[in-house]
PDB file with one MODEL, atoms N, CA, C and O in Angstrom:
MODEL        1
ATOM      1  N   MET A   1      27.229 -62.305 -39.911  1.00  0.00           N
ATOM      2  CA  MET A   1      26.577 -62.162 -38.694  1.00  0.00           C
ATOM      3  C   MET A   1      26.607 -61.351 -37.433  1.00  0.00           C
ATOM      4  O   MET A   1      25.687 -60.828 -36.803  1.00  0.00           O
ATOM      5  N   GLU A   2      27.504 -61.371 -37.292  1.00  0.00           N
ATOM      6  CA  GLU A   2      27.904 -60.717 -35.660  1.00  0.00           C
ATOM      7  C   GLU A   2      27.450 -59.025 -35.494  1.00  0.00           C
ATOM      8  O   GLU A   2      27.024 -58.491 -34.470  1.00  0.00           O
ATOM      9  N   ILE A   3      27.710 -58.334 -36.948  1.00  0.00           N
ATOM     10  CA  ILE A   3      26.675 -57.275 -37.606  1.00  0.00           C
ATOM     11  C   ILE A   3      24.962 -57.077 -36.613  1.00  0.00           C
ATOM     12  O   ILE A   3      24.502 -56.358 -35.726  1.00  0.00           O
ATOM     13  N   ILE A   4      24.428 -58.498 -37.680  1.00  0.00           N
ATOM     14  CA  ILE A   4      22.876 -58.390 -37.323  1.00  0.00           C
ATOM     15  C   ILE A   4      22.220 -58.373 -35.866  1.00  0.00           C
ATOM     16  O   ILE A   4      21.232 -57.767 -35.449  1.00  0.00           O
ATOM     17  N   GLY A   5      23.453 -59.584 -34.993  1.00  0.00           N
ATOM     18  CA  GLY A   5      23.218 -59.960 -34.100  1.00  0.00           C
ATOM     19  C   GLY A   5      23.047 -58.810 -33.088  1.00  0.00           C
ATOM     20  O   GLY A   5      21.941 -58.620 -32.580  1.00  0.00           O
ATOM     21  N   THR A   6      24.773 -57.549 -32.583  1.00  0.00           N
ATOM     22  CA  THR A   6      24.079 -57.219 -32.564  1.00  0.00           C
ATOM     23  C   THR A   6      23.282 -55.876 -32.522  1.00  0.00           C
ATOM     24  O   THR A   6      23.591 -54.992 -31.722  1.00  0.00           O
ATOM     25  N   ILE A   7      22.258 -55.747 -33.397  1.00  0.00           N
ATOM     26  CA  ILE A   7      21.353 -54.780 -34.131  1.00  0.00           C
ATOM     27  C   ILE A   7      20.523 -55.257 -33.223  1.00  0.00           C
ATOM     28  O   ILE A   7      19.664 -54.600 -32.634  1.00  0.00           O
ATOM     29  N   ILE A   8      20.938 -57.283 -32.986  1.00  0.00           N
ATOM     30  CA  ILE A   8      19.152 -57.103 -32.189  1.00  0.00           C
ATOM     31  C   ILE A   8      19.409 -56.957 -31.297  1.00  0.00           C
ATOM     32  O   ILE A   8      18.668 -56.469 -30.444  1.00  0.00           O
ATOM     33  N   VAL A   9      20.311 -57.238 -31.159  1.00  0.00           N
ATOM     34  CA  VAL A   9      20.592 -56.969 -29.363  1.00  0.00           C
ATOM     35  C   VAL A   9      20.140 -54.951 -28.761  1.00  0.00           C
ATOM     36  O   VAL A   9      19.846 -54.146 -27.878  1.00  0.00           O
ATOM     37  N   GLY A  10      20.522 -55.335 -30.543  1.00  0.00           N
ATOM     38  CA  GLY A  10      20.856 -53.267 -29.697  1.00  0.00           C
ATOM     39  C   GLY A  10      19.436 -52.396 -29.106  1.00  0.00           C
ATOM     40  O   GLY A  10      19.119 -51.569 -28.252  1.00  0.00           O
ATOM     41  N   PHE A  11      18.720 -53.409 -30.466  1.00  0.00           N
ATOM     42  CA  PHE A  11      17.446 -52.977 -30.728  1.00  0.00           C
ATOM     43  C   PHE A  11      15.947 -53.711 -29.204  1.00  0.00           C
ATOM     44  O   PHE A  11      14.741 -53.462 -29.179  1.00  0.00           O
ATOM     45  N   ILE A  12      16.556 -54.350 -28.480  1.00  0.00           N
ATOM     46  CA  ILE A  12      15.887 -54.817 -27.892  1.00  0.00           C
ATOM     47  C   ILE A  12      16.348 -54.558 -26.669  1.00  0.00           C
ATOM     48  O   ILE A  12      15.301 -54.806 -26.071  1.00  0.00           O
ATOM     49  N   VAL A  13      17.401 -54.128 -25.483  1.00  0.00           N
ATOM     50  CA  VAL A  13      18.134 -53.459 -25.021  1.00  0.00           C
ATOM     51  C   VAL A  13      17.546 -51.779 -24.861  1.00  0.00           C
ATOM     52  O   VAL A  13      17.189 -51.224 -23.822  1.00  0.00           O
ATOM     53  N   GLY A  14      17.597 -51.091 -26.555  1.00  0.00           N
ATOM     54  CA  GLY A  14      16.387 -50.487 -26.525  1.00  0.00           C
ATOM     55  C   GLY A  14      15.025 -50.142 -25.554  1.00  0.00           C
ATOM     56  O   GLY A  14      14.769 -49.469 -24.555  1.00  0.00           O
ATOM     57  N   VAL A  15      14.143 -51.275 -26.743  1.00  0.00           N
ATOM     58  CA  VAL A  15      13.366 -51.584 -25.701  1.00  0.00           C
ATOM     59  C   VAL A  15      13.872 -51.657 -24.594  1.00  0.00           C
ATOM     60  O   VAL A  15      13.622 -50.899 -23.656  1.00  0.00           O
ATOM     61  N   ILE A  16      14.292 -52.164 -24.591  1.00  0.00           N
ATOM     62  CA  ILE A  16      13.543 -52.693 -22.713  1.00  0.00           C
ATOM     63  C   ILE A  16      14.067 -51.372 -21.416  1.00  0.00           C
ATOM     64  O   ILE A  16      13.777 -51.333 -20.220  1.00  0.00           O
ATOM     65  N   ALA A  17      14.991 -50.327 -22.313  1.00  0.00           N
ATOM     66  CA  ALA A  17      15.116 -48.980 -21.183  1.00  0.00           C
ATOM     67  C   ALA A  17      13.926 -48.500 -21.631  1.00  0.00           C
ATOM     68  O   ALA A  17      13.147 -48.512 -20.678  1.00  0.00           O
ATOM     69  N   LYS A  18      13.462 -48.131 -22.499  1.00  0.00           N
ATOM     70  CA  LYS A  18      12.083 -47.363 -22.479  1.00  0.00           C
ATOM     71  C   LYS A  18      11.099 -47.784 -21.980  1.00  0.00           C
ATOM     72  O   LYS A  18      10.229 -46.929 -21.814  1.00  0.00           O
ATOM     73  N   LEU A  19      10.812 -48.977 -21.594  1.00  0.00           N
ATOM     74  CA  LEU A  19      10.090 -49.438 -20.990  1.00  0.00           C
ATOM     75  C   LEU A  19       9.698 -49.489 -19.564  1.00  0.00           C
ATOM     76  O   LEU A  19       8.755 -49.921 -18.901  1.00  0.00           O
ATOM     77  N   ILE A  20      10.921 -48.809 -19.349  1.00  0.00           N
ATOM     78  CA  ILE A  20      12.089 -48.945 -17.473  1.00  0.00           C
ATOM     79  C   ILE A  20      12.155 -47.378 -17.686  1.00  0.00           C
ATOM     80  O   ILE A  20      11.761 -47.179 -16.537  1.00  0.00           O
ATOM     81  N   HIS A  21      12.291 -46.325 -18.094  1.00  0.00           N
ATOM     82  CA  HIS A  21      11.805 -45.259 -18.827  1.00  0.00           C
ATOM     83  C   HIS A  21      10.478 -44.491 -17.789  1.00  0.00           C
ATOM     84  O   HIS A  21       9.324 -44.845 -18.034  1.00  0.00           O
ATOM     85  N   PRO A  22      10.645 -43.780 -17.014  1.00  0.00           N
ATOM     86  CA  PRO A  22       9.212 -42.916 -16.823  1.00  0.00           C
ATOM     87  C   PRO A  22       8.563 -41.617 -18.415  1.00  0.00           C
ATOM     88  O   PRO A  22       9.103 -40.532 -18.632  1.00  0.00           O
ATOM     89  N   GLY A  23       7.752 -42.000 -18.975  1.00  0.00           N
ATOM     90  CA  GLY A  23       7.975 -40.999 -19.679  1.00  0.00           C
ATOM     91  C   GLY A  23       7.420 -41.796 -21.113  1.00  0.00           C
ATOM     92  O   GLY A  23       7.495 -43.024 -21.147  1.00  0.00           O
ATOM     93  N   ARG A  24       7.002 -41.230 -21.994  1.00  0.00           N
ATOM     94  CA  ARG A  24       6.643 -41.462 -23.359  1.00  0.00           C
ATOM     95  C   ARG A  24       7.498 -41.055 -24.123  1.00  0.00           C
ATOM     96  O   ARG A  24       7.719 -39.878 -23.839  1.00  0.00           O
ATOM     97  N   GLU A  25       8.412 -41.550 -25.357  1.00  0.00           N
ATOM     98  CA  GLU A  25       9.863 -41.650 -26.034  1.00  0.00           C
ATOM     99  C   GLU A  25       9.202 -41.683 -27.492  1.00  0.00           C
ATOM    100  O   GLU A  25       8.888 -42.809 -27.878  1.00  0.00           O
ATOM    101  N   ASN A  26       8.931 -40.557 -28.406  1.00  0.00           N
ATOM    102  CA  ASN A  26       8.470 -40.785 -29.722  1.00  0.00           C
ATOM    103  C   ASN A  26       9.544 -40.590 -30.306  1.00  0.00           C
ATOM    104  O   ASN A  26       9.926 -39.567 -30.875  1.00  0.00           O
ATOM    105  N   MET A  27      10.243 -41.933 -30.131  1.00  0.00           N
ATOM    106  CA  MET A  27      11.032 -42.588 -31.114  1.00  0.00           C
ATOM    107  C   MET A  27      10.797 -43.819 -32.360  1.00  0.00           C
ATOM    108  O   MET A  27      10.346 -44.955 -32.212  1.00  0.00           O
ATOM    109  N   GLY A  28      11.156 -43.312 -33.301  1.00  0.00           N
ATOM    110  CA  GLY A  28      10.908 -45.088 -33.958  1.00  0.00           C
ATOM    111  C   GLY A  28      12.532 -46.172 -34.092  1.00  0.00           C
ATOM    112  O   GLY A  28      13.734 -46.086 -33.844  1.00  0.00           O
ATOM    113  N   PHE A  29      11.789 -46.891 -34.506  1.00  0.00           N
ATOM    114  CA  PHE A  29      12.845 -47.854 -34.308  1.00  0.00           C
ATOM    115  C   PHE A  29      14.307 -47.895 -34.903  1.00  0.00           C
ATOM    116  O   PHE A  29      14.854 -48.489 -33.974  1.00  0.00           O
ATOM    117  N   ILE A  30      15.109 -47.711 -35.638  1.00  0.00           N
ATOM    118  CA  ILE A  30      16.352 -47.307 -36.364  1.00  0.00           C
ATOM    119  C   ILE A  30      16.485 -46.429 -34.831  1.00  0.00           C
ATOM    120  O   ILE A  30      17.530 -46.923 -34.407  1.00  0.00           O
ATOM    121  N   VAL A  31      16.168 -45.718 -34.078  1.00  0.00           N
ATOM    122  CA  VAL A  31      17.332 -44.924 -33.112  1.00  0.00           C
ATOM    123  C   VAL A  31      16.679 -45.600 -31.730  1.00  0.00           C
ATOM    124  O   VAL A  31      17.386 -45.533 -30.725  1.00  0.00           O
ATOM    125  N   THR A  32      15.056 -46.403 -31.589  1.00  0.00           N
ATOM    126  CA  THR A  32      16.089 -47.377 -30.362  1.00  0.00           C
ATOM    127  C   THR A  32      17.075 -47.815 -30.615  1.00  0.00           C
ATOM    128  O   THR A  32      18.083 -47.427 -30.025  1.00  0.00           O
ATOM    129  N   THR A  33      17.143 -49.091 -31.897  1.00  0.00           N
ATOM    130  CA  THR A  33      17.934 -49.723 -31.936  1.00  0.00           C
ATOM    131  C   THR A  33      19.508 -48.969 -31.894  1.00  0.00           C
ATOM    132  O   THR A  33      20.478 -49.651 -31.565  1.00  0.00           O
ATOM    133  N   LEU A  34      19.673 -47.462 -32.268  1.00  0.00           N
ATOM    134  CA  LEU A  34      21.284 -47.094 -31.544  1.00  0.00           C
ATOM    135  C   LEU A  34      20.651 -46.958 -30.223  1.00  0.00           C
ATOM    136  O   LEU A  34      21.104 -47.758 -29.405  1.00  0.00           O
ATOM    137  N   LEU A  35      19.772 -46.207 -29.801  1.00  0.00           N
ATOM    138  CA  LEU A  35      19.648 -46.024 -28.369  1.00  0.00           C
ATOM    139  C   LEU A  35      20.453 -47.157 -27.694  1.00  0.00           C
ATOM    140  O   LEU A  35      21.148 -46.888 -26.714  1.00  0.00           O
ATOM    141  N   GLY A  36      20.380 -48.490 -28.210  1.00  0.00           N
ATOM    142  CA  GLY A  36      20.639 -49.752 -27.451  1.00  0.00           C
ATOM    143  C   GLY A  36      21.788 -50.083 -28.313  1.00  0.00           C
ATOM    144  O   GLY A  36      22.724 -50.305 -27.544  1.00  0.00           O
ATOM    145  N   ILE A  37      22.063 -50.184 -29.178  1.00  0.00           N
ATOM    146  CA  ILE A  37      23.457 -49.657 -29.218  1.00  0.00           C
ATOM    147  C   ILE A  37      24.669 -48.959 -28.225  1.00  0.00           C
ATOM    148  O   ILE A  37      25.394 -49.311 -27.294  1.00  0.00           O
ATOM    149  N   ALA A  38      24.452 -47.963 -28.895  1.00  0.00           N
ATOM    150  CA  ALA A  38      25.435 -46.370 -27.980  1.00  0.00           C
ATOM    151  C   ALA A  38      25.291 -47.066 -26.748  1.00  0.00           C
ATOM    152  O   ALA A  38      26.401 -47.478 -26.415  1.00  0.00           O
ATOM    153  N   GLY A  39      24.078 -47.497 -25.610  1.00  0.00           N
ATOM    154  CA  GLY A  39      24.490 -47.645 -24.451  1.00  0.00           C
ATOM    155  C   GLY A  39      24.763 -48.961 -23.891  1.00  0.00           C
ATOM    156  O   GLY A  39      24.637 -49.011 -22.667  1.00  0.00           O
ATOM    157  N   SER A  40      25.206 -50.362 -24.649  1.00  0.00           N
ATOM    158  CA  SER A  40      26.635 -50.687 -25.418  1.00  0.00           C
ATOM    159  C   SER A  40      27.558 -50.565 -24.871  1.00  0.00           C
ATOM    160  O   SER A  40      28.177 -50.822 -23.838  1.00  0.00           O
ATOM    161  N   PHE A  41      27.563 -49.729 -26.514  1.00  0.00           N
ATOM    162  CA  PHE A  41      29.425 -49.236 -25.754  1.00  0.00           C
ATOM    163  C   PHE A  41      29.660 -48.761 -24.768  1.00  0.00           C
ATOM    164  O   PHE A  41      30.723 -49.095 -24.246  1.00  0.00           O
ATOM    165  N   LEU A  42      28.418 -47.351 -23.764  1.00  0.00           N
ATOM    166  CA  LEU A  42      28.708 -46.765 -23.030  1.00  0.00           C
ATOM    167  C   LEU A  42      28.861 -48.027 -21.913  1.00  0.00           C
ATOM    168  O   LEU A  42      29.928 -48.482 -21.500  1.00  0.00           O
ATOM    169  N   ALA A  43      27.607 -48.433 -21.568  1.00  0.00           N
ATOM    170  CA  ALA A  43      28.716 -49.561 -20.817  1.00  0.00           C
ATOM    171  C   ALA A  43      29.789 -49.973 -20.571  1.00  0.00           C
ATOM    172  O   ALA A  43      30.332 -50.110 -19.475  1.00  0.00           O
ATOM    173  N   GLY A  44      30.199 -50.223 -21.706  1.00  0.00           N
ATOM    174  CA  GLY A  44      31.384 -51.066 -22.345  1.00  0.00           C
ATOM    175  C   GLY A  44      32.733 -50.021 -21.654  1.00  0.00           C
ATOM    176  O   GLY A  44      33.741 -50.439 -21.085  1.00  0.00           O
ATOM    177  N   TYR A  45      32.270 -48.238 -21.985  1.00  0.00           N
ATOM    178  CA  TYR A  45      33.050 -47.849 -21.514  1.00  0.00           C
ATOM    179  C   TYR A  45      33.479 -46.843 -19.752  1.00  0.00           C
ATOM    180  O   TYR A  45      34.342 -46.218 -19.136  1.00  0.00           O
ATOM    181  N   ILE A  46      32.200 -47.324 -19.728  1.00  0.00           N
ATOM    182  CA  ILE A  46      32.201 -46.548 -18.207  1.00  0.00           C
ATOM    183  C   ILE A  46      32.431 -48.248 -17.829  1.00  0.00           C
ATOM    184  O   ILE A  46      32.829 -47.948 -16.703  1.00  0.00           O
ATOM    185  N   GLY A  47      32.494 -49.390 -17.824  1.00  0.00           N
ATOM    186  CA  GLY A  47      33.282 -50.583 -17.302  1.00  0.00           C
ATOM    187  C   GLY A  47      34.081 -50.496 -17.187  1.00  0.00           C
ATOM    188  O   GLY A  47      34.467 -50.529 -16.018  1.00  0.00           O
ATOM    189  N   GLN A  48      35.356 -50.250 -18.565  1.00  0.00           N
ATOM    190  CA  GLN A  48      36.199 -50.373 -18.593  1.00  0.00           C
ATOM    191  C   GLN A  48      37.307 -49.595 -17.752  1.00  0.00           C
ATOM    192  O   GLN A  48      38.473 -49.971 -17.633  1.00  0.00           O
ATOM    193  N   ALA A  49      36.636 -48.207 -17.071  1.00  0.00           N
ATOM    194  CA  ALA A  49      36.912 -47.153 -16.778  1.00  0.00           C
ATOM    195  C   ALA A  49      36.977 -47.938 -15.528  1.00  0.00           C
ATOM    196  O   ALA A  49      38.126 -48.107 -15.119  1.00  0.00           O
ATOM    197  N   LEU A  50      35.830 -48.573 -14.668  1.00  0.00           N
ATOM    198  CA  LEU A  50      35.952 -48.468 -13.512  1.00  0.00           C
ATOM    199  C   LEU A  50      37.109 -49.982 -13.421  1.00  0.00           C
ATOM    200  O   LEU A  50      38.035 -49.569 -12.722  1.00  0.00           O
ATOM    201  N   GLY A  51      37.418 -51.433 -13.801  1.00  0.00           N
ATOM    202  CA  GLY A  51      38.242 -52.254 -13.859  1.00  0.00           C
ATOM    203  C   GLY A  51      37.052 -53.362 -14.030  1.00  0.00           C
ATOM    204  O   GLY A  51      37.249 -54.550 -13.771  1.00  0.00           O
ATOM    205  N   TRP A  52      35.613 -52.781 -14.560  1.00  0.00           N
ATOM    206  CA  TRP A  52      34.693 -54.672 -14.469  1.00  0.00           C
ATOM    207  C   TRP A  52      35.207 -55.097 -15.918  1.00  0.00           C
ATOM    208  O   TRP A  52      35.869 -56.134 -15.974  1.00  0.00           O
ATOM    209  N   TYR A  53      35.131 -54.877 -16.285  1.00  0.00           N
ATOM    210  CA  TYR A  53      35.709 -54.971 -18.128  1.00  0.00           C
ATOM    211  C   TYR A  53      37.051 -54.538 -18.117  1.00  0.00           C
ATOM    212  O   TYR A  53      37.841 -53.778 -17.558  1.00  0.00           O
ATOM    213  N   HIS A  54      36.846 -55.959 -19.602  1.00  0.00           N
ATOM    214  CA  HIS A  54      39.269 -55.651 -19.662  1.00  0.00           C
ATOM    215  C   HIS A  54      38.914 -54.855 -21.563  1.00  0.00           C
ATOM    216  O   HIS A  54      37.885 -54.605 -22.190  1.00  0.00           O
ATOM    217  N   ALA A  55      39.810 -54.770 -21.736  1.00  0.00           N
ATOM    218  CA  ALA A  55      40.047 -54.089 -23.385  1.00  0.00           C
ATOM    219  C   ALA A  55      39.570 -55.057 -24.583  1.00  0.00           C
ATOM    220  O   ALA A  55      40.014 -55.906 -25.356  1.00  0.00           O
ATOM    221  N   GLY A  56      38.356 -54.370 -24.235  1.00  0.00           N
ATOM    222  CA  GLY A  56      38.127 -55.883 -26.082  1.00  0.00           C
ATOM    223  C   GLY A  56      36.260 -56.146 -25.746  1.00  0.00           C
ATOM    224  O   GLY A  56      35.357 -56.344 -26.559  1.00  0.00           O
ATOM    225  N   GLN A  57      36.201 -56.023 -23.916  1.00  0.00           N
ATOM    226  CA  GLN A  57      35.742 -56.412 -24.104  1.00  0.00           C
ATOM    227  C   GLN A  57      33.782 -56.010 -24.077  1.00  0.00           C
ATOM    228  O   GLN A  57      33.470 -54.878 -23.708  1.00  0.00           O
ATOM    229  N   GLY A  58      32.937 -56.753 -24.379  1.00  0.00           N
ATOM    230  CA  GLY A  58      31.619 -56.000 -24.339  1.00  0.00           C
ATOM    231  C   GLY A  58      30.541 -56.109 -23.298  1.00  0.00           C
ATOM    232  O   GLY A  58      30.125 -57.236 -23.026  1.00  0.00           O
ATOM    233  N   ALA A  59      29.772 -54.481 -22.350  1.00  0.00           N
ATOM    234  CA  ALA A  59      28.907 -55.614 -21.444  1.00  0.00           C
ATOM    235  C   ALA A  59      27.980 -56.354 -21.624  1.00  0.00           C
ATOM    236  O   ALA A  59      27.433 -56.692 -22.674  1.00  0.00           O
ATOM    237  N   GLY A  60      27.801 -56.600 -20.682  1.00  0.00           N
ATOM    238  CA  GLY A  60      26.564 -57.599 -20.276  1.00  0.00           C
ATOM    239  C   GLY A  60      25.274 -56.571 -20.920  1.00  0.00           C
ATOM    240  O   GLY A  60      25.336 -55.371 -21.189  1.00  0.00           O
ATOM    241  N   PHE A  61      24.044 -57.573 -21.057  1.00  0.00           N
ATOM    242  CA  PHE A  61      23.258 -57.429 -21.356  1.00  0.00           C
ATOM    243  C   PHE A  61      22.204 -56.220 -20.017  1.00  0.00           C
ATOM    244  O   PHE A  61      21.577 -55.193 -20.278  1.00  0.00           O
ATOM    245  N   ILE A  62      22.385 -56.855 -18.772  1.00  0.00           N
ATOM    246  CA  ILE A  62      22.466 -55.459 -17.813  1.00  0.00           C
ATOM    247  C   ILE A  62      23.064 -54.300 -18.039  1.00  0.00           C
ATOM    248  O   ILE A  62      22.336 -53.326 -18.232  1.00  0.00           O
ATOM    249  N   GLY A  63      24.312 -54.157 -18.066  1.00  0.00           N
ATOM    250  CA  GLY A  63      24.801 -53.097 -18.139  1.00  0.00           C
ATOM    251  C   GLY A  63      24.528 -52.736 -19.922  1.00  0.00           C
ATOM    252  O   GLY A  63      25.394 -51.981 -20.365  1.00  0.00           O
ATOM    253  N   SER A  64      23.759 -53.052 -20.663  1.00  0.00           N
ATOM    254  CA  SER A  64      24.079 -52.640 -21.578  1.00  0.00           C
ATOM    255  C   SER A  64      22.816 -51.194 -20.976  1.00  0.00           C
ATOM    256  O   SER A  64      22.785 -50.014 -20.629  1.00  0.00           O
ATOM    257  N   ILE A  65      21.816 -52.603 -21.239  1.00  0.00           N
ATOM    258  CA  ILE A  65      20.024 -51.002 -20.443  1.00  0.00           C
ATOM    259  C   ILE A  65      20.175 -49.830 -19.634  1.00  0.00           C
ATOM    260  O   ILE A  65      19.846 -48.652 -19.776  1.00  0.00           O
ATOM    261  N   ILE A  66      20.983 -50.723 -18.421  1.00  0.00           N
ATOM    262  CA  ILE A  66      21.764 -49.220 -17.824  1.00  0.00           C
ATOM    263  C   ILE A  66      22.059 -48.455 -18.711  1.00  0.00           C
ATOM    264  O   ILE A  66      21.346 -47.474 -18.924  1.00  0.00           O
ATOM    265  N   GLY A  67      23.024 -48.671 -19.348  1.00  0.00           N
ATOM    266  CA  GLY A  67      23.614 -46.995 -20.639  1.00  0.00           C
ATOM    267  C   GLY A  67      22.958 -46.818 -21.251  1.00  0.00           C
ATOM    268  O   GLY A  67      23.064 -45.685 -21.722  1.00  0.00           O
ATOM    269  N   ALA A  68      21.816 -47.616 -21.774  1.00  0.00           N
ATOM    270  CA  ALA A  68      20.660 -47.441 -22.372  1.00  0.00           C
ATOM    271  C   ALA A  68      19.539 -46.179 -21.757  1.00  0.00           C
ATOM    272  O   ALA A  68      19.383 -45.112 -22.352  1.00  0.00           O
ATOM    273  N   PHE A  69      18.679 -46.610 -20.216  1.00  0.00           N
ATOM    274  CA  PHE A  69      18.415 -46.279 -19.535  1.00  0.00           C
ATOM    275  C   PHE A  69      19.511 -44.206 -19.557  1.00  0.00           C
ATOM    276  O   PHE A  69      19.172 -43.126 -20.041  1.00  0.00           O
ATOM    277  N   VAL A  70      20.740 -44.633 -18.798  1.00  0.00           N
ATOM    278  CA  VAL A  70      21.261 -42.730 -18.655  1.00  0.00           C
ATOM    279  C   VAL A  70      21.375 -42.349 -20.097  1.00  0.00           C
ATOM    280  O   VAL A  70      21.569 -41.135 -20.024  1.00  0.00           O
ATOM    281  N   LEU A  71      21.371 -42.641 -21.252  1.00  0.00           N
ATOM    282  CA  LEU A  71      21.286 -42.480 -22.962  1.00  0.00           C
ATOM    283  C   LEU A  71      19.893 -41.835 -22.813  1.00  0.00           C
ATOM    284  O   LEU A  71      19.935 -40.611 -22.691  1.00  0.00           O
ATOM    285  N   LEU A  72      19.151 -42.175 -22.804  1.00  0.00           N
ATOM    286  CA  LEU A  72      17.598 -42.136 -22.360  1.00  0.00           C
ATOM    287  C   LEU A  72      17.371 -40.856 -22.093  1.00  0.00           C
ATOM    288  O   LEU A  72      16.827 -39.971 -22.753  1.00  0.00           O
ATOM    289  N   LEU A  73      18.261 -40.890 -20.171  1.00  0.00           N
ATOM    290  CA  LEU A  73      17.868 -39.669 -19.156  1.00  0.00           C
ATOM    291  C   LEU A  73      18.330 -38.171 -20.161  1.00  0.00           C
ATOM    292  O   LEU A  73      17.926 -37.022 -19.978  1.00  0.00           O
ATOM    293  N   ILE A  74      19.158 -38.599 -21.082  1.00  0.00           N
ATOM    294  CA  ILE A  74      20.440 -37.212 -20.807  1.00  0.00           C
ATOM    295  C   ILE A  74      19.280 -36.694 -21.824  1.00  0.00           C
ATOM    296  O   ILE A  74      18.829 -35.550 -21.776  1.00  0.00           O
ATOM    297  N   TYR A  75      18.835 -37.740 -22.799  1.00  0.00           N
ATOM    298  CA  TYR A  75      17.800 -36.722 -23.850  1.00  0.00           C
ATOM    299  C   TYR A  75      16.843 -36.717 -22.829  1.00  0.00           C
ATOM    300  O   TYR A  75      17.411 -36.875 -21.748  1.00  0.00           O
ATOM    301  N   GLY A  76      15.952 -36.632 -22.745  1.00  0.00           N
ATOM    302  CA  GLY A  76      15.325 -36.366 -22.129  1.00  0.00           C
ATOM    303  C   GLY A  76      15.487 -35.166 -21.393  1.00  0.00           C
ATOM    304  O   GLY A  76      14.727 -34.333 -21.886  1.00  0.00           O
ATOM    305  N   PHE A  77      16.134 -34.680 -20.427  1.00  0.00           N
ATOM    306  CA  PHE A  77      17.189 -33.226 -20.216  1.00  0.00           C
ATOM    307  C   PHE A  77      17.428 -32.949 -20.749  1.00  0.00           C
ATOM    308  O   PHE A  77      17.238 -31.732 -20.743  1.00  0.00           O
ATOM    309  N   VAL A  78      18.184 -33.494 -22.027  1.00  0.00           N
ATOM    310  CA  VAL A  78      18.466 -32.246 -22.954  1.00  0.00           C
ATOM    311  C   VAL A  78      17.067 -31.631 -24.375  1.00  0.00           C
ATOM    312  O   VAL A  78      17.095 -30.704 -25.185  1.00  0.00           O
ATOM    313  N   LYS A  79      16.089 -32.636 -24.088  1.00  0.00           N
ATOM    314  CA  LYS A  79      14.971 -32.751 -24.555  1.00  0.00           C
ATOM    315  C   LYS A  79      14.658 -31.415 -24.207  1.00  0.00           C
ATOM    316  O   LYS A  79      14.663 -30.347 -24.819  1.00  0.00           O
ATOM    317  N   GLY A  80      14.242 -31.953 -22.456  1.00  0.00           N
ATOM    318  CA  GLY A  80      12.850 -30.791 -21.676  1.00  0.00           C
ATOM    319  C   GLY A  80      13.760 -29.417 -22.191  1.00  0.00           C
ATOM    320  O   GLY A  80      12.958 -28.677 -22.759  1.00  0.00           O
ATOM    321  N   LYS A  81      15.225 -28.764 -22.205  1.00  0.00           N
ATOM    322  CA  LYS A  81      15.910 -27.428 -21.958  1.00  0.00           C
ATOM    323  C   LYS A  81      15.443 -27.108 -23.083  1.00  0.00           C
ATOM    324  O   LYS A  81      14.676 -26.162 -23.264  1.00  0.00           O
ATOM    325  N   ALA A  82      16.021 -28.153 -24.267  1.00  0.00           N
ATOM    326  CA  ALA A  82      16.183 -27.667 -25.539  1.00  0.00           C
ATOM    327  C   ALA A  82      14.133 -27.001 -26.073  1.00  0.00           C
ATOM    328  O   ALA A  82      13.937 -26.428 -27.145  1.00  0.00           O
ATOM    329  N   ALA A  83      13.067 -27.261 -25.132  1.00  0.00           N
ATOM    330  CA  ALA A  83      11.907 -26.931 -26.121  1.00  0.00           C
ATOM    331  C   ALA A  83      11.544 -25.799 -24.527  1.00  0.00           C
ATOM    332  O   ALA A  83      10.718 -24.899 -24.677  1.00  0.00           O
ATOM    333  N   SER A  84      11.964 -25.908 -23.665  1.00  0.00           N
ATOM    334  CA  SER A  84      11.356 -24.508 -22.287  1.00  0.00           C
ATOM    335  C   SER A  84      12.161 -22.944 -23.433  1.00  0.00           C
ATOM    336  O   SER A  84      12.071 -21.781 -23.039  1.00  0.00           O
TER     337      SER A  84
ENDMDL
END
């Protein structure tokens, strides 16, 4: 049941990050979900490095959205470089 919860929260986080990101990203359901999950892992890793979270503690909801947003920015930068 924990995996299903992670997928649902990952999707919600991915959708919110896409809504606050300027521009249009052509991503499907699966990629949006993976974006949210990866954003949560990124936020947890950075939070642990800065001492905000302890080992094994996941990032909060807002931290996950920020992590997903950062990944979207990186994706847009790499996609823009590849198109040039």
